[in-house]
C-alpha positions, 0 to 999 in steps of 0.5 A: 449488486449496489457496487455493480450498479455504481460501477455501471453508472460511473465514468473512469477518471482519466487523470487521478492521483494514485496513492500507493504503498505497501500495507501499513506504510501510512497510505490511509492517513496521508490519502485522507489528509490530502483529500481533506486539504484539497477537497478532492474525492477519494477512494480509500481502499477497494472495499468490495474487492477486499472481500474477494480474496482471489482477485489478486491471484486472478490478476497475477495469473492472467485469469482477469485482464487488468482492463477488465479489472478496471472496468469492474471497479469503475466506481473506485476508479472514478475518484480524484484520489485513489488509494489502495495498497494492493495496486502497488503491485501493478504500477506498470499496468496503472501507468499504461492504463492511466497515462495522464495519472499522477502517482505517489508512492509512500515507503516505510523502513521495511523492518517497521513496515513488516513489524506493523503488519504483523502487529495488525494481524497479532502475529509474532515476528520470530517464528520459523513458519506460521499456520494461517488458521491460528490467527483470528484476524486472517480468518476474519479477513482472508485476503490478508493471507496474500500479504504474507506470501510472494509466490504469485510474483515468482518470488520464492520465500522460505517463510512468511518474513521472507515473503513480506520482505520480498513484497516490500522489495517488489514494490520498490523495484517497480518504483525504480523501474518507473521513477520518472512517473512517481513521486516517492515519499517516506512515512518517517518524514511525514511523522516529523511534521505532518502538516508541512509534509502534506502541504509540500506533497500537494504542491509536488503533485500540482494540486491546490491546498485549499483547506488547513488540516493541521488539527486533523493530523493526529486522527488515528485511522487504524489500530496503532502497533508498537513501533518502540519495540527492539526489532532485533528481538521482535524478529529474532533470526528473521531479522537477517532475512529482511536485511539480506533481501531489502538492504540494497533497495533500502540504500537506493532510496535512502534508508 
């Protein structure tokens, strides 16, 4: 009820900055640092939408129009900066609905990106198949099931790893088809020099850098996974699935 009232009273931001990227690609920390450095308002995840595990399916199968979705979540769409990973799968619709908006897409090497999601959900990477009911994090937040599936995009996958690789590919393909409208950045470059990266990114999207955030760059917004693991061992036979699906787009964006 509170969210419905807030959305009713809110006015859509006509020229927001959308901060997009697959889950666990660094969107949370980068969005928060941009907001603090520019002193702009921020939507960091559509928290009320996360509870609705059928929302993405409603959009994908046209049970809910994108415009109706935007109106339903007017409060979230009223901020200067809007960060929500699942919006990464609706880039063309966002560009059409918000023609004055700016777009940042954060990408991460797909092997590490997928590994990080699986660490978050405490799921091994070398299984042939999984049962969602075996994992507490998925039972706690059922919307995570969608991050492990790709059928809703018309992409058939043999298992959960192929699904995640196809989802990574889907987002990159959306960028490649709309590259004139999107600033693409790599999470790995952010890690090299976080403060300088944020300052340059703010300049690239024509915002003003008004507050130093160097002392805030090491804040941990989410539980950290194990990025030092041997990926060929972590994924086992699934490693080749990611390589086969993502290799072409990895080359296109410089991985």
